[in-house]
N, C-alpha and C positions, 0 to 999 in steps of 0.2 A: 555284428555281422556273423551269420552262421558259417560253419566250417566249409560247407559245400560252396557257398557263395564266394568265400575267400579263395578257395581252390580254383574256381572258375575264373575269377578276376586275375589272380596271380598268374595262372597258366596262360590265359588269353593274352595278357600283356607281354609276358616273357616270350612265348612262341611267336607272337606277332612281330616282335623285334628280331629274334634270333633265327627264325625259320622262314620268315616272309620278307621283312624290310631289309635286313642286312644281305641276305642272298640276292635279293632283287638289285640292290645297289652294286654288289660285286659283278653280277651278270650284266647290268646296264653299262658299267664302266668297261667291261670286256668288249661288249658290242661296239661301244663308242670308239675304243682303241683299235677296232678291226681285228681282234684276235680271233682266229678261226675256231669254230666249234667242231667237235669230232663226234658225230652221232651215228648210231646204228640201231637196228631193230633189236639186236641181241643186248646191247647196253640198256635200251629202254625196257626190255622184258626183265632183265636183272634188276634194274632200278625200281620197277613197279613192285616186284616181289620183296625186295629189300625194304622199300618204303612202307609197304603194308605190314610187314613183320615188325618194323621199327615202331610204328604207331601203336600196334597192339602191345608191344613191350612197354611203351611209355604209359599208355592208359592203364594197364595192369599195375604198373609200379605206383602210379599216382593214386589209384583206388586203394591199394594196400597201405600207402602212407596215411591216407585219410581214415580208413576203417580200423587198422591195427594201431598205427602210430598216433592217431588223433591229431594230425597236423597236415602240412602241405610241404612241397619241395622247397619252398622259399625259406631263407634264413629268418625272415620277418615273422613267419608263422610255423616254427619248426615242430617236428613230431615230439610227443611226450613219451612214447614207448619205442624202443629199438625194434625195427622191422627186419626180420631175418627169414621171412617166408617168401614163397613165390620166387621171382627172379633174384631176390636178395639172398637166396640160398647159394646161388652160383657165382654172383659177382656183387661187389659192394656198391657199384654205381650204375645200376641198370638204366636209370633215367638219362644220364649223360651218354652212356653207350647207345641207347636208343636214339638220342638226338644226333649223335655222330653218324649213326646208320641213316637217318633221314637226310643229313647233309651229304653223305656219300651218294645216296640215291638221287638227290637233286643234281649233283655234279655229273653222275652217269646219265641221267635222263636228258640233260641239256648238252652233254658232251663238253662241259665247261672246265677249262683249266683254272679260271678265276674261282669257281666254286670249290674246286679241289684245294686251292690255296686257303680258302675260307674254312674248309673242313680241318686242315692242319692247324690253322690259327685257333679254331674253336677247341680242338683237342688240347692245345697248349694252355689255353685259358682255363678249361675244365681241370686239367691236371694241376695247375698252379693253385686254383681255388680249393680243390680237394686237399692238396698237400699242405697249404699254409693256413686254411681256415676250417674247412669242414671236418677233417679228421680230428683236429685238436678240440673243436667244439663238441664233437660226438664223444670224445674221451671224457671231457668234463661233464657232459650231460648224462652219460650212461655208465660211467665208471668202468669197472672191470669187465662188465658184460660186452662193452664195445671192444676192449682189448682182446678178449677171447675171440670175438667175431672177426676182428682185424687179422688175427693170427691164423684163422682157418679159411677165410674167404678172400680171394684176390681182389685187388682194386679195379683192374681193367679187363683181365683175361678170364672169362667164365671158365669154371671147372666144376665137375661133379664132386660134391663134398664126400669126404671119406666117412665110412661108417665104422664104428668101433665094435 
C-alpha cells in the first residue's frame, strides 16, 4: 500500500473515532442527561476560527510527516526521518495540539461542558502517550538528533526558536 493511501486510511479512521464518534457520544449523553448548553454567537465565531486554524495546522503537519519524514502520524507507519520544519520548529506535538484545538472548537461551538471534559481527557491521553511511548520511541529511532530537538523545542507550548 502506498504511503499516501496509508496516511489517508490511518487518519480517516483515527479522526473518525476521536473527532466525530467520541465527541458525538459525549454530546449525546449530555443532551440525554439534560445538561444545558451555553451557546453564543461570540463563542461560535471563535470556535469557527479556532477550528479552521486547527485543521490547517493538522493538514500541514501530516503533509510534512509524509513528505519529509516518509511516514504517517501512526506508530504503525512511523516516520523514517525526524521532522523539525514547519510547525515542528515551534512545538514537538503540533498534531496533538491541533486536535486539541479542534476539540476546544467543538466544545465552544456547541457550548458543551461534556465536550470540554472530553477535551481535558484527550489532553491527558495525549500527554501520557507522548510521555510514556512516543518520546522514548523517537529517542531510540533518531538517537542524539531527537535529544537535541527535545532540548530546544517545547512539548506542548509553542515558542519561537532561539537563533544562535
